[in-house]
N, C-alpha and C positions, 0 to 999 in steps of 0.2 A: 253547414257551418261547423257543426261538431266534428265532421269527418276531416275537415281541413285542420282543425285544432289538434285532433288525434294524430294526424300524419306529421304535423310539425313537432309535436311532443315526442313521437317515436324517433324521428330523425335526430332531434336534439339529444335524446337518451342514447342513441347509437353513437353519436359523436363523442359524448362524454365517456362512454364505455371504451371506445377505441383509443381515446387520448389517455385514459387511466391505464389501460393495458400496455401502451407504448412506453410508459414511465415505470413499469413494474420492475422491481428489483430482481436481479439475476445473479446466479452463482455458477461458476464453472472454472475450467482450466484454460490457460493461455499457453500455447506451445512457444510462441515468439512474442517479442515486443510489438511487432507489426500486427499480430493478432490482437493484442491488448488495445492498441490505438484504434483498430477498426471494429472492435467489439466482437471479434470472432472467437467464440468459446467452444471448447470441446467438452462433452459431458455437461453441457449447460442446462440449467433449469430456470423456470419462472418461480421465484420463491413463494409467490402467493398461492400457487396450485401444486407444486411438486416438492419433493424432498430428496436429498442425497447426502452422502457423507464424504468428506475429504480428510484423510488421515495422514499426518506427517510422518509417522513411524520414526520419530526423532529419538525417543527413548530407547529404541532398539538399535540405533545406529545404522539404519537401513539407508540405501542410496536411492530409494524410490518412495513415492507417495502412493496411497491406495485410494481410489475413488470408487465408492459404491453408488452405482447409477442404474436406475431401473431394475434393481434387484441383483445386478451383476457386479462383480468386483474386478477392477482394472488396476494394475500396477504400472505407474509411469515413472521413468527415470528422472530424478531431480535435475541431472545434468542436461537433459533434453527438454526441460520444461521451463518456460520463463517464470511462471507463477500462477496464482489462482485468485479468484475473488469469492468471498463468502456472501451470504444473504444480507449481512449487516453492512455490506459494501466495503469491508476491510479487504485490502489487497496484500498478498504475501508474494515476495520474489524469491527466487533461488539463485545461488551462486556457490560454486564449489561444494555442492551437496548440503549447503546450509540454507536455512530459511531466514528471511528478513521481512518482518511485518512493516508495511509502509505507514508512517505516522503523519507525514505532512508532505504536500506537493506545492512547490513554489519555485524560486530560483534554483533551489536544491530539492531533491527528493530525500527526505530524512526517514530513516528506518530505526527502529528500536529493537534491541535484543536483550532479553532478561535471562540471567543465569543465576542459579542457586548454588551457594557455596556453604559448606559446613564451617562455621566459625570456631566453635568449640562444643564440647558436650553440654555445657551449661547454657551457652548462648543460642545454640540450635543452628538453624539455617538462615542465612542472610541472602536476600535477592538483590542483585545489582543490575542496573540498566546500562548498556553500552549503546552509544549512538553511532550510526553509520550514515553515509550519504552517497548520492550519485548526482551527476549534473542533469540527468534525465533518466527515463525508464530503460533506455537502451545502453547506458553507460555502465561501467563496472562500479561495484560498491566498495567503498573505502571506509575505514574508521574515521569518524568525525573528530579530527584534531586540527589544531592551528596549522601545523606543518602540511598535512594533506590538503587542507583547504587552500592554502597559499599555492601549493604545487598545482592545484587544479586551475588556478588563475595565474599561472607562472609569469606571464608577461606584464601583468597589471600591478606595478609597484605602488601606485597611488592607492589602489584598493588594499594592498598588503598593509600599508600604513594606517588606513582607516579601520581595518580589521583589528590591528594591534591596539588602536586607541579605544575601541569599543569592547573587545573581548580579551580578557587578561589571562584566562586559563582554558585548557581544553574542555573542562567541565562547564564553563560558561556558554559554550556553543550548544549545549543540550538544554538550555533554559527555554521554557514555553511562555509565550506572552498571552495571558488570559484575555487581555483587552482586545488584541488583534486576532485572537484565535489562530495563532501561527507561531512557529518557533522563531525566537528572536533573530537568529542568524538569517532566516528567510526574509523576515521583515526588513532587516538591515540591508541585505543585498538588493532587495527590490527597491528600497529607498535610494540606493546607489545606481539604479537603472540597470542592474545585472539581471538578466533573464535566462 
């Protein structure tokens, strides 16, 4: 009787361990959007057991990222790389050698980009956030403005009127809804059955 209990316990423990490892967080590089949707990573790691570094090289103005994987350094052209995912599950996309951190996925994929500008010697540096969007992960990234948003849905004039009634300025498109844990524009578009 004890051996049956032991076997059942061992099988149960193995099932739990296999299900935990299948949900492990991963980090790595995606060459294409198709790789992202299928989960095919290059230089991928299991974050629970491995480490690597992904460097943007942004401050140097380089057109490549550097991945330090298994002790070796690899330079990958930003123009030939769709993006990457970090261990905290943050996704960053590339377009025209620029990086765009993904902030929200819904009817629109919304990206944020922070830039630091020197205001004056007394005031110091001010950081501003610019919002961008794409219809999906495979579409081009545009600045999130009322004009660009309407152009994306160019044939839907009823939606244009609804957007105008709900969002008065470009800045209002970047507002986050704490209650719905979504950007307000995504919540609005999904309430209009735009997917």
